[in-house]
N, C-alpha and C positions, 0 to 999 in steps of 0.2 A: 238483909235486903240487898246488900252489896253482892252477895253470891247468887241471888235469885236471877239477876239480869243475864249473866252469861249462861246460866242454866236454861232460862227461857229461850234464849237465842238458839242454844243447841237443840232443844226440844222442837222448836219451830222448824229448824233446819231438817230435823229428822222427819217431821210431819210433811213438810213440803217436798222432801226428796222423792222423786218419782220412783215407784216400785215397779219393776218389770217382771214379766213372766219368767225370764231366764234366771232371775235372782232366786225364785222360789219354785223352780221347775220340779224339784223332787216332791215338795209338799203338794203341788197341784196334781201330780200323778197319783197321789194317795186317794183322791176323789172323795174326801170327807165333806167337801162343800163344793158346789158348782153353780155356775150361772148359765142356765140352759137357754136363755134368750126369751123365755116366756114372759108375758106381761099380765098384770091383773086387769080387772074390768076398767079401771081408771088409768091404765097404762103404767102402773107401778111395776118395777122390775122384781123378778122372783129369784130368790136365792134358796137353793134346795140343799138341805143337809140329809143325804141319803143314809141308809143304814151302814154303819161302819163299826166293826167290832172293837177296834182299838180307840174309839173316840175319847173315852175317859183318860186314856194314857197319852193323848196328844200333848206335846209341849205347848205351853201357853203362847210362846213366840210364834210357833208354826201356825196355830189357830188364828192369832191376831194378824199375821202377815197375809194369810190366804183371804180372810174376811175383808181386810183392808183393800187388798188388790181387787177382789171381786166388786166391792162397792165403788171403786174408782173407774170401772170400765164403762158403765152407762153414761149417757150424756148428762149434762148438768140439769137439763129440763126434766128428764126422767128421774134422776136422783132426787130432785127437789120434791117430787110427789111422795116419795117414801118407798121403802123396800118391803116386800112381803116375804117372810121367812117361812118355809115349809120344812118341818122336822118330821122325818119318817122314822118312827120307832115301833113299827108294827110287830116286829119280831124280837123286840128287846124288852127290857124291864123298866119299871118305874124309876129305878135309880138312874138309868141312862137318860130318861126324859128329864129328870130333875137336874142332872148334871148339865145337860144341853141348855136348859132354860137358865140355869145359874150362870153359865158362861156368856149367854147372850144378854141376860138381864143386868148383871153387874160383875165387876172385876174383883176377884179376891187378891190377896197379897201374892199368891203364887201365879196369878194370871198376868200380872204386870211384867214387862220385860226387865231382865236383870241388869244391874249396873246403872240404873237411872233412878236415884233416890228422889222421893217427893212426887213421883209420877201419879201415884194413887190419889193424892190430894188435888192434882191438876185435872185428871180425867173425871168427867161427870157421868159417863155412861160407858157400858161395855161395847155396844155396837158402834162401829165407826161411822155409820151412816144414819140417815133419817129413817127410823123404823116405823112402819104403818100398821102391820098386822102380823101376828105369829100364829100359824096353823100347825097343830101337833097331831099327827096320826098316832093315837095311843096304841099300846100293845094289844094285839089281837087275842091273846089268851085271856080267859075269863078272870083268873085270879089277878093277873098283872093289870088287867083293865080296871078291875074294882079298886086295886091299890092305887092306881093312877088317879081315878076319880076322887078318892078320898085325899090323896096327897095333894092334888092340885087345889082342893078346897082349903086344906089346912095351910099350905105354904104359898098361896098366891101372893099374900102380902110380903112374904120374904123376898120375892123376886124384885119387888119395887119397880115394876115395869109400868110405864105410862101408857102402853098400848095394850089392846085386848089380846088375851091368849085363848085361842079356840081349840078345844079338844075334840078331835074328829074320830068317829068310830070306823069309818070306811072310806074308800076312794070316792064312792058316790057322794058322800058328804063333802068331800074336798071339791068335787066338781060343782057343788052348789056355790062355792065361793070363787072358783076360777074356771074359766072355760076349758073344755076338754082339749081344744086345739093349742092351748098354751101350756099343756102338761106333757111331760115326756111319757114314753111308753111304760116306764116303771111305775108311774103314778096314774096309769089308766088313760092317758091322753094319747094323741097321735103326733106330737111335736117330735120331729127327728133331731136327735142330738147324739154326737159322737165326741166323747170327752178328749180323746187323743187328737182328733182333727181340730177340735176347738183350741187345744194347747198349741198345735202347729201353726194355726192361723194367727193366734195371738203373738207368738214369738216372731213370726215373719213380719207382721204388721209393725210391731215395736222395733224390730231390727231395721226395717225400712225407714221408720220415723227417725231412728238414731242416725242412720246413714244420711238422710236428708239434712238433719241438723248439723252433722259433722261436715258435710260437703258445703253447706251454707257458711259455716264458720271458716272453712279453708278459703272459700272464695272471698269472704269478707277480709280475712287476713292478707291474702294475695293482693286484693284491691288496695288495701291500706299501704302495703309495701310499694306497690306501683305508684301510688299517689305521692309517697314520700321520697321516691328515688330522684336523685339529682342527675341531670343530664351530663355526660362526660364532655371533655373538651378536645378530644382527639378521635381520629377515625377508628383506630383499633379498639379502644375501650368502648366506643359506641357499638361497634360490631359485636363485641363480646357481650355487652349488656343486652342487645337485641336478641342474640342467640339464646342467652340465659333465660330471658323472660319468655321467649317463644317456647322454649323447652318446658318451662313450668306451666305455661298455658296449655300446652298439649297434654301434659299429665293431668291437669285439672279437668280438661275436656274429656279425657278418658274416664276419670272418676264420675263425671256427670252422666256420661253415657252408660256406665255400669249401674249407677243408681237408678237411672230411668229404666233400664232393662229389668232391674230387680223389682221396681214398682209395677211395671207393666205385667211382668210374670205373676206377681201376687194378685193383681187385679183380675187377670184372666182366670186364675184359680177360683177366686170368689164368684166370679160370674159363671164359670162352668158349673159350679155347684148349684147355682140358681137355675140354670138352664138344663139340668139333667132330666127334668120331667116338667110337664106343663102344669101339673097340680102343685108342684113344690113352689113354695114361696119363702122368701128369706124372712127370717124373724127379725125383729127390730135390732138386735145386737149385730146380726150379720149385715143388715142394711147399713148400720152405723159403721161397721168395719169397711164396707165398700165405699161409703162416703169418705171415711178417713183416708183410705188409700188414694181415692180420686183427688181429695184435697191436697194430700202430700205431693202427688204428681203435678198438680197444677202449680203448687208452690215451687216445686223444683224447676218446672219449666219457666216460671217467671224469673226465678233466680238466674237461670242460665241465660235468658234473654238480656236481663240487666247486666250480667257479667260480660256478655259478648259485646254489648254496646260500649261498655267501659273499656274493654280490651281493644276494640276497634279504634277508639279515640287515642288510647295509650300507644298502640302499635303504630298508628299514623304519626304520632308525635315522635316516636323513636325513629321511624323511617325518615321523617323530615329532619331530625337531628343528624342522622347519618348523612343525608344529602347536604346539610349545612356544613358538616365537618369536611366532607369531600370538597365542597365548594371553597371553604376557607383554605384547605391544604393546597388545592390547585391554584387558588388566588396567590398564596404566598410564593409558590414555585414560579408562577408566571411573572409576578412582580419582581422577584429577585433577578430573573433573567432580563426583564425589561430595564430594571435599574442598572444592571451591569452593562447593557447595551447603551443606555443613556450616559453612563460614566465613560464608556469607550468612545462614544460620539463626542462628549465634551472634551475628552483628552486628545481627540484628533485635531491637529492643527488645521486652520482654515486658510493659511497662507504658507507657501513653501519658499525655499531659497532658490529654486530653479524650476524649469519646466519639467525636468525628470522627477524632481521631488514632488511637484504638484500632481503629476500624473500618477505617481505612486500613492499619494494621498487619495486621489480619486478612486484608484483601485481598492485601497483599504476601505474607503467609504462604501463602495459598491459591495465589497465582501461583507462588511458589517451589515449593510441593508439586507443582503441575501440571508445572512445568518439570523438576523432579527425578524425576518419575514415570518418564519415559523412561529416565533414567540408572539408576533402581532396577531397572526391567525388564531393561535390558541387563546389569546386575550379576548378577541372578538367573540369567539365561540363561547368562551367562559362567561362573558357578559350576557350573551343571549341565553345561556343556561340560567343565569341569575334572574333574567326577566321572566323566564318560564316558571321558576320557583316562586317569584312574586305573584304571577298570575294564578298559580295553583293554591293561593291563600296560605302560603307558608307562614308559620308562626313567628319566624325571625326576619320579617320584611325589613325592619329598621336596621338590621345588620347587613343584609344582602344588598340593599339599594346603594349605600355609599360605596361599597366595593365595586359594583358595576360602574358607577360614575368614575371611580379612581382608575379602573382599568382603561376605560375609554379616554380619560384625560391623558394617561401616560402614552397610549398609542398615538393620540393626536400630537402630543408634545414631541415624540420621537419623529413622527412623520414631518412635522413642521420644521424641527431642527435639522433633520436630514436634508429637506428641500432647501432650507436656508444655507446650509453648509455646502450643498452641491452648487447652488448659485454662486456663492463666494468663491469656491474653488474653480469653478468654470471661468469666472472673470479673472481670477488670479492666474489660471493657466493661459488665458488669452494674453494677459499682460506679460507673463514670463516668456511666452513664445515671441511676443513683440520685442521684448528685450533681447532675446537671442537673435532674432532677425536683424535688429539694429546693430548688435555687436558683430555679427557675422558680416554684415554689409560694411561696417566700419573697418573691420579687419581686412576684408578684401579691398576696400577703397585705399587704405594705407599701403597695402601691398602693391596695388596698381600705381599709386603715386610714386612709391619708391622704385618701382621697376621701370619707370619711364626715364631713359637716359637723356640728359640735357643736350649732349652733343648731337644726338639724332634729331632733336627738336629744332635744330638750326636749319635743317633742310625743309623744303616745302612739303615733300611727302611725309617726312617724319612728323612735322608739326600737325599736318592734317590728320595723320593716323592717330597721333596722341590725342588730338582734339576729338576725333570720332570716338575713341575709347572713353574719354571723359564724358561725352554727351550720352553714350550708350549706358555707361554706369549710372549716370544721374537719372536717366529714364528708368533704369531698374529700380531705383529708389521709389519712383512714383508707382511702378507696378506692384512693388512689395507693400505699398501703402504704409510706409514707415511712420508717417504722420499720425496714424491711428493710435500709436502708443501714447501720444500727448493727450488725445481725446479720452482714451481709457483712463489715463491717470487723473484727468480732471473729473470724469464721471464717477469713478469708483475709488477715489482716493481715501474715502472714509473707511473702507473695508481692508485697506492694505496695512501691513505691519510697517514699523519704522524702518526695518532693514530693507524691505521691498521698496519703500518710498525712496530711500537713499540710492539704491541701485537703479531705480527708474530715473531719478534726477541725473545720476551720472551717465546713464545711457542716452538720455535726451541731450545732456551737455556734450557728450561725445559725438552724438549725431550732428549737433549744430557745429561743432568744431570741424568735423570731417567735411560737412557740406560747405562750410566757409573755405576750407582748404581747396575743395573742388571748384568753388566759384573763382577763387583767386587763380588756380591753375587754368581754369577755363578761360579767364580773361587774358592771362599771359599767353596761352597757346593761340588764342584767337588773334591777339595782337601780332604774334610772330607769324601766324599764317597770313594775316592781312598784309604784313610788310613783304612777305615773299611773293605774294600773288598780285601786287600792284602793277598794272601795265605801264610800259615805258612810252611816254608821249613824244612823238617827233616834233621838234621845235627848230625854229630857224636859229642859226648861230648869232650870238650877240657879243658885244665886247665884254671882255672879262671884267672890265672896270665898271660895268653897269651896276648901279646900286640897287636896282629893282629886282635883279635876279637873286634869288636866295641861294646861298651856298649849300649845295647838297651835302647831306651828312655822309660822312665816310663810314663804311662798315667797320673800319678798323677800331674806332673807339669801342663800339659795341663788342667787337671780338675781344678787345683787350679786357673789357670789363668781365666778359664771360670767362676769359682765361684766368683772370684774377680770382674769380669766384668758383670756377669749376673744380680745381684740384681738391680743395677741402670738401666741397659739397659732393662732388662726384664720388670721392672715396667714402664719405659718410653714407651717401645713398646706396652705394654698392654694398657696403657692410650691412646696412639695414635690409637691403633686398635679399642678401644671402641669408641673413638671420630669419627673415620672414619666410623665405623659401624653405628653410629647414623646419620652421614651425607650421608650415602650411598644412602638413598632413594631419596635424593634431591641433585644431583650433580650440582654444578654451576661452572661458570668460575672463575678461580683464577687470580687475577690481578697481583700477585707477585709470587715469588718462595719461599716464606718463609716456608710454610709447607713442601715443598719438601726438602729444605735444612735441616730443622730440622730432618726429617725422615732419611735423608742421614747420618747425623752425628750420630744419635742414632743407626742406623743399623750398622754403622762401629765402633761405640764405640769411636769416636774420641773426640769431643769437650764436654765441660762440660755443665750442665744444666743452669748454670748462664749465659753463653755466649748466649745460645739460648733465654733465657728470655729477655736479654737486646736487642737482635736484634728484637725480636717480639714486645717488648714495643716501640722501636724506630719506627718500621713500623706502629704500631697502632697509634702512635702519628702523624705520617705523614698522615695517612688516616683521622684522626680526623681533622687535619688542612685543608686537601683537602675538606672534606665535609663542614667544616665551611666556607671556601672560596667560595665554590659553593653556599651555602645557602645565603651568603651576596651578591654575585654577582647577583644571580637570584632575590634577594629581591630588589636590586637597579634597575634592569631592570623592575621588576614588578611596582615599584613606578613610574619610567619614563613612562611606558605604561599607568598607571592610570592618570598621569598628562596630557599626550597627549589626552586622552579621554575627560577629564574635560575641557581642554583649547581648543581643536580642534573641539569638538562636542557640549558639554553642553553649553559652553560659546557662541558658534556660534549661538545658538538658540535665543540669545538676541542681536545678531548683526544685525543692521538695513540694512547693505549692502546685507545680505543674506535673508532678510525677504521675498522677493518675491519668493524664491526657496523653502521655508518651506511648506510642504504639509498641507492641511487643517486638516487632521486627527491627526496632531501632535500638534495642538494648545493646550496650557495649560496642556500638558501631559509629561512634562520634568521629573517629579518624577516617572512617570510610566515607562518611558524608561530606566532611569539610576538608579532608586531605591535610596538606601543610599550609592551610590558609592563615593560621596564626603566625607562622614563620614569615609569610609574605607580608602580613600586616605589620609585624614588628620591624621588618626591613624598611618598608616605605615610610612608616610613621616616625621612626627614630633616626633614619639615615638619609634615604633617598630624597624625601620631600625637602629636608633642610638644605641639602646640597643643591637642589634645583632652585630653591629660593635665593641662594647666594649668587646665582647667575642672572638675577633679574636686571642688573645694570649692564652686564656683559653677556647678552644672549648667545653670541657666537662661540662662547667658551663652554657651552652646555655639553659639547661632545666629550669633554674630559670627564664629566660626571658618569656618562655611560661607559667610557673606557675604564674608569677607576672601579666601577661596580659590575663589570661584566661577569665576574665569577659569582657574585651574589645573585645576579639575575638568572642564573642557571636553576634557581629553585622553582621556576615556573615549569621546568621539565617534569619534575616530580608531581606537581599539581595536575598537569595535563595528563600524565600517565594514569593518575587515580580517577580522572573525570568519568570514564565509562562506568566504573564501579559506583561512583557517587550518583550518577544519573539512574542507574538500575535501582539503587536503594531509594531514590526519590520517587521513582515510578511506583514502588511498592508501598511507601508510607506517606507520600505527598499529600494525600487527601485527609490526613488525620486532623483531629481537633487541636492537637498540640501546635502544629504549624499555623493553623488559622488563628489561634489565640496569640501566638507570637507576632504574626503579621498585623493583627489588630492593635496590639500594644505599641508596635513600632510605627503604626500609621503608614505602612508601605502599600502602595498601589499594586505592586507586582509581588508575586510569590517568591519564595526563597530560591527556586531554581534559576530565576532570572538573575539574581544577585550572585549566585555561584558561577555564572558565566562571565562576570565582570573581569576576573583576572585573565581569562583567555582573550577577551576583547582588548584589555589594556596592553598586554605584551605586544599585540599586533599594531596598536595605535602609535607606539613610540617611533617605529621606523617611518611611519607616514609623516609625523611631525619633524623628524630629522631630515627627511627629504625636502619638506617645505623650507626648513631652516637653511638647508644647503643651497637651495635655489637662490636665496637672497643673501648668500654669504660667499659668493665666488671671489677668489683672490683677496680675501680679507683675513684678519687674524682668526685662527681657530678653524680654518677650512679643512686642513689636513686631519685634525682631530674629529671634525664632523664626518668626514668621509670614512675614517676608521670606525667611528661609532656606528654609522649606518651599516657598514659591513658587518660589524660585530652583532648588531641587533638582527640583521637578516640571517646571520649564521645561527644565532640563538633560536630564532623562529624555525629555521630549517631543522635544527637539532631537536626542538620540541616536536615538530611535525614528524620527523623520523622516529622519534621515541614512541609516538602514538601508534605508528605502524609496527614498531618492533614488539610492543607488548601484545600485539594481536597474533604473533606467530605461535602456532600450536604444533605439537608432534615432534619438536626438536628435543633430543634426549640430553644434549649437553647443557651447559650454563651459558646463556647468552651474554651475561656480564663479563665472562672471561674472554670474549672475542674482541674486546677493545671497543673503540668508538665506531659507531655506525657512520660510514662515509657517504654512502649513496643508497637510495632505494627507489624502485619504480617498476612499472608493468611493461612487459615486452612480449612480442611474438618470438617463439623459439623454434628453430629447426635443429634436429640432432643428426649427427653423422658419426657413427661408431664403427671402428674397424672390425670389432668382434661380432657385430650384428649381421645376420643373414642379409644377403643382397636385396631380396624382395622387400623385407621389412625396412631395410635401409632406404630403398627408393621410395617406399610409402611414407616414411618419416620425413623425407625431404619436402614432399608436397603438402603435408598436413602440419601446420604450425600449432604449437602449444601456447596457451596463455599462461605465462609465469610471471611472478613478482620476484625480482632479484633484490637481495640485500648484500651490500659490499662492505666487508670489514677488512682490517689490515691482514688478518690471518686466513680468512675464509670467504667464500662466495656461496650464499645460500640461494637455492631454487625453491620457491613456494608457489602454491596454487591459491589464488584469491577466491574467497567464498563470501557471499553476501548472506548474513544471518539476520533474521527478523525475530524480535522478542516482544511479546505482549502488544502486538499491533503498532509498535513504534517504528522509527526510521531504521533502515537497514544499516547494520554495522559490519564492516569488513573484517574477515579473519583470514589468516594466511597459513595454509596447511603445508608443513615442511615436506619436501619431496626428496631432495638430495643436496649435497654440498661438494665444493671443490676447494682443496687447499691451495692458497695463493702461491705457495712455494713451488707448485708444479703446474701453474697456469701460465699460458702465453696468450697474446692477443694479435689479431690481424685487423688493422684499423679500417681497411676498405674492402668491400665485397663488390664484385662486378654486378652491375645491373641495378643497384639500389644504393644511394648515398646515405640511407638511414640505417644500413646494416653494418655490423662488424662481427668478427669471429672471436670466440673464446675457446682455446683448445687446451687439452689436459694430457699430461704424461706423453709429451712428444707427439701430439695429434692422434693419440689413441682414441680420444673422445673429442669431437668437434661440435660446438654449439654456435649456430648462426643466430645472432640476436638482432632483431629489428626494433628500433626505437620509434616513438611517435613522431619525432621530428629530428632534423639534422642537429639542432642545438642540443637536444637531449643526448643524442649519440656522442657528440663531441665532448660534452661534460663527462660522460661515463668513460670514454676512452682516455681522456686526460687524467681522471682520477685513478683509473687502473694503471696507467703508465707511471704515475707517481708511486703507487704501491710497489710495482715491480722494480722501479729504479731504486727505491729505498732498500729492497731486498738485495739487489746487486751490490750496492755500496756497503751494506752490512757484511756481505760475503767477502768483499775485498778487504774490509777492515779486519775481519777475523783471520784471513789468510796472512795479512801483514803482521798481526800480533803473534800468530803462530810462528812465523819465520823469525821475528825478532827475539822471542823468548828462547827459541831453539838455539839460535846463535849465542845468546848470552849464557845459556846454561851449558850446552854441550861443547862449546868452544872456550870454556873457562881455562885459565892457566893450569898447567899440569901440576904446579906446586901446590894448587889448592885442592887437587883431587887425589893425588897419590897418597898423602898421609891418611886421608879418609879411607881410601881403598885398602891401604895396608892394615889400618886398624880394624876395618870391618872384615878383612879376610884373614886375620891372624889365626883364626881357627876355621878351617873349611869343613863344613859339614858334609860336603860331597866326597872329598878325598879321604877325610878322616886324618889328614896329616896335620900335626900340631908343631908349630915352629918352636925353636928353642928360646928360652927366656933370656932376654938381654941382661946386662949387669945393672945394678941399682942406679948407678950414675946415668947410664944410658937411658934407663927407663924414666928417670926424673927429667932429663933433658927432652927426651921424646915426648913425655907427658906435657911439659910446659909448651913445647912447640905445637903439639897436637891440640892443646886447649886453645891457643891463639888462632891456629888455622881453622879449627872447627867452629869457633865462635864467629870468625870472619865469614866462613862458609855459610853458617846458619843465617847470619844477618843478610848476606847478599842473596842467597837462594830464597829465603822466606819472603823477603820483600818483593822479589820478582814474581815468585809463584802466586802469592796471595793477590797481587795486583792483576796478574794474568787470569787467575780463576774468577775473580770478580767480573772481568771483562767477558769471559766465556759465559758466565752465568747470565749476564745481561744479554749477550747474543742469543742464548737459548730462549730467552723470554721474548725477544723482539724480532728474531729472524726465524726462518723455517728450515734452514739447513741443519736439521736436528742431529742427524747422524755425525756430521763433521764436528759440530760444537760439542756434542756429548763425548766423542772420542778424545777431543782435546782435554776436556775436564777430567776424564778418567786417567789420561796420561799424567796430567799435573797432579792429580790426587796420589798416584803412585810415587811421584817424586817427593811430595810432601811427607808421605809415610816413611819413605826411606830416610829422608833427612831427619825426621823426628827420632827414629831409632838410633841414628848416628850421633846426634847431638845431645840427647837427653842425659846420658850418663856423665857428660862433661859439664853440665849446667849446675850452677848453684841453686839452692832451693827457690829463691825468688825468680831467677831466670827460668827455672823449670816450670814454675807456675805460668809464666808468660808464654813459654813454649807450648804447654798444654792448652792454654786459652787460644793461641793462634791455630793450633791443630784442630780444636773443636770448631772454631770459626770456619776453617777450611772445609771441615766435614759438613757443616750446615750449608755452605755455598754449593758443595757438591750435590747435596740432596735437593736443594731448590732448583739447581740447574737441570738435574736429571728428571725432575717432576714437572718441568715447564714445557713439556711437549704439547702442542696444540691439539 
């Protein structure tokens, strides 16, 4: 029982498995059974078994498959009536009839399919369908007919058939059971039947049905895939998905079209057969085939319509998803731009330290608004696009609407903040201009008060003129509406910074003080003018003793008072007026009221000079402390910024966590990007900051720090020289994710390139602070050091600037580092005048100047052509193409050229070549002439020193005592190679005495000559390096070298071992000096 259930399932699966014509195409072509399409009188389908010689030899499987397939073709209604089987055995024997009936009536063991045990017990009948009637056309021959009649009577019960078996003698008997129109021509009917055509139609119909089924399954599976697809979150993936689905849809659409074409073609074939003649009518099976094809076509059309509707909805959703992703991407880009503009707007100060600063802030605000206007327009258009998506019934309305609201809010916030900041800056500018007008008026007023001489005011004309000047100047204050500053301060005090409030208060206080001074001066001058212009009244003479007559005031006391007060005051006023006249050309803002208070006291003659000096010194001391505090605070901030760069960027390049973010172009280029920034950081952090902090109590001594560290500060020259390479590398890699991540971790508002500019800004800031410190440190302790420190820093900045130009020189074949320090560099107009050049070319050259950039060194003068090079759309960087050079040893100058005080001449090789150089200004020309004069003067002094050395050494060597030289000569000439004459040998005693004497003399000679020669050779070597009279210096060295060699040969045989080693060492040293000297040619 356990095994029967799987067996039953297998059998049922085999029974319900559809059997197609293509599966049994070979068996069908044998035509041992056929379904002609005829019907019985009650509509029962007719299956015909025509005469087939090999019927008895048919395999049982083939017979079962064909009969099963034929019974499955009619409709269920027709099959339910039952099948009529016609067995045509007219030309056969009874044995064939018996075998046919046996196969139809019951299944033998051989009849069952092989490999399926137990099938015989399961099947209760041989015929797979409902059998209604069996008609047998018995054999036509008499004997076989008789045998058939007997056999059927004897074996009828053996067949166990529940339906009648009718034995027919002829076709006419058959027509008694079935109409002639339902029988084929072979059976005496007129039913048209072509077995091959029937097989073709069946295979075509079944193939089409299978195609329809497969297509429907593909559409169903594709629809399931579409329904289960998750929508991507980015634009590119959405595009890819939409393209992929569209491609699949197109393929399925082609499959549908192909299936529809196949069905339409099949339907046409069936209909064409029916329409080939008017009398021809389709038999029920053909009609059923037609109906089946039409039904399949209708089913296919419905499937296509349903699929297209589903695809339209899915495609619309994908397109809306793509629209949404585009919208979200554009939203993010616009929002980032607007957020950046909002941050820039928030970072823009709304109050400045002066009118110029506020004007610059307004320009920056206008530039920011212009730049952001494009983003605002994009945001508005994007919001409108979002509204359109919402109106088009987009599925993501809940996601689109908040973004539209957010965009409009950001636009409104920026516009409102910009308007607010514009209003504040406008009011701030108005206030700053008012402050400047007040300060300028006060400066001019103090100058006016100081310039009015008191002695001139004693006369009527002088007093009236001074009074008129005072009144005109006071009227100018009304015209300038200086009082508006107070109103602006009261109205807009809430928007002003504390610093601006302080300077406004100081300006108003200064205005009040100066106005008070003018009022007092006005009263004084009016009183003086009234005294001078009082008319003299004629009166009658009265006695002098009359008590009623008042004694007239003598002018003498007033004069005396004036004379007592005038010397000090007049000198002070004169000094103040001179100082103001000197400062009149460059009026600047006054941070305090010191000068005004001093002028006020002097003009009124109130306080003493000692009080003024003490107040000024106290104020100057406060300013020095303020400058020193600012210097130290900015230095600390500078060190912190350098530290953040080294730890946040430079160290991050070695961090393995960020290695995947480092762009390939940055590999092994750490030193190019940062230069010697680590060296700068170490110097400031460990040394310079601490030394500056030690000067907090004595700011005026800060100059010593700069003088002490002037050599270390030269490290900025190397950093600035590397800066172009660093900037080029930054332009290449600055947008990488690595730098963005580092900036995010450091919480820096500015990118790395802004911080890499800090050292350049810092080195130029020092000289500004030293200037300010020097202004308030005149005639005090440390003033000399401050002046030297300022000159040193200016020289360092000049050196840095010159080095930046020097590294841009191209085409020079030599080594620039061997030329020494770069003294001067600048651009000039050059005219040439060469003796060897043809006269016409010469005249043309005089009138056509060349633009050349000159570089002055101790040894050489370079002529270069300046070129502007642009790289990657960035700022132009200059380069200097080398043209030619002049050795300074053969250069001369003419300081003045007729017709233009900005020109000077540079001539070469005795005016063989003359270059007329035109500077941009007279000051530039004077600096160049002065520097070149120093170089030429130094050469002349070096030449004189060389000549003096040569003369001194010659006298010391060649005028030595004869007693020092004769023994040497005798010994050296004892054997003359030239004459071949050999002197006779002296006696042993004489040789011993002479030997002892020669040893002493030679050692003395060696000591003296070597000392002088080595010292002289060193001097010549130095001259060869630092002067340009190479031929003379090298000749001296060669001459001294010969002398050393000669002395060495003379003295070496007489030296002891240790002395010989010293002599060899000295000789090698001399040889090295000779080589260095001879190789030192520029």
